[in-house]
C-alpha positions, 0 to 999 in steps of 0.5 A: 500499499502506497503513502500517499505524499502529505506535506506534514505543515500544522494546518488549524484542526482545532472543532469551531465554527470558523475553521470549518471541521469536525472531529470523526472518532474512532475509542479503543478498537481492539484488533488480533495483530500479527506485531512484533520483532519477535519471534514470538509475535510472529509465531500469533497473534497480540491483541492491539487498541486503536484509537481515531481522530480526524479533523474533517474540512466541512466546506461548505458542502450541506449535510442534509442528511445523506451519508454521502456528505460526510467520513464514515466511521464505518468505511475507515474502520473496515480500512483499519481493520485491514490495515490491521490483519492484512499481514505481519507488521514488525512496527506499530510505527508501521502500524500506526503509518498505514493508519494514518494514510488509510484515513488520509485517503478519505477525501475530506479528511484534513489530517487524523491523529494514530495510536497503535496500542499491543496491550499484552508486552507487559504484565506491570504495563497496560499498554505500549506503543506510539501516538503520530499525527499526520495532515493532508494540506491539500484539504 
């Protein structure tokens, strides 16, 4: 999966009427994924938790209560599942980058905050992972 070319330039991502930004989020999506660099991680899938926050540019678009006029969180979560369950990934950083790419492919998504957590790495730690934020300056 190729990652769209995005320029990492800060853009407004605060949800308010003046900036025309709406936030679409997915909280605590828990999946089994083949992830990790160690042999035991390659042998069996492990639990990961994904959190997303997408800053969506509303523009002048009238919602008219139509799914085609918004970013569909069902499509986003389906794409995230495909990334996480499609093949073995060594690094949580790679998984986060691939998830950000599928989120930014939605035509109204200005930025995305992606958190990927591995849940069963240490007995005395609830999770370990990475959080990234990526921007699409063309939106």
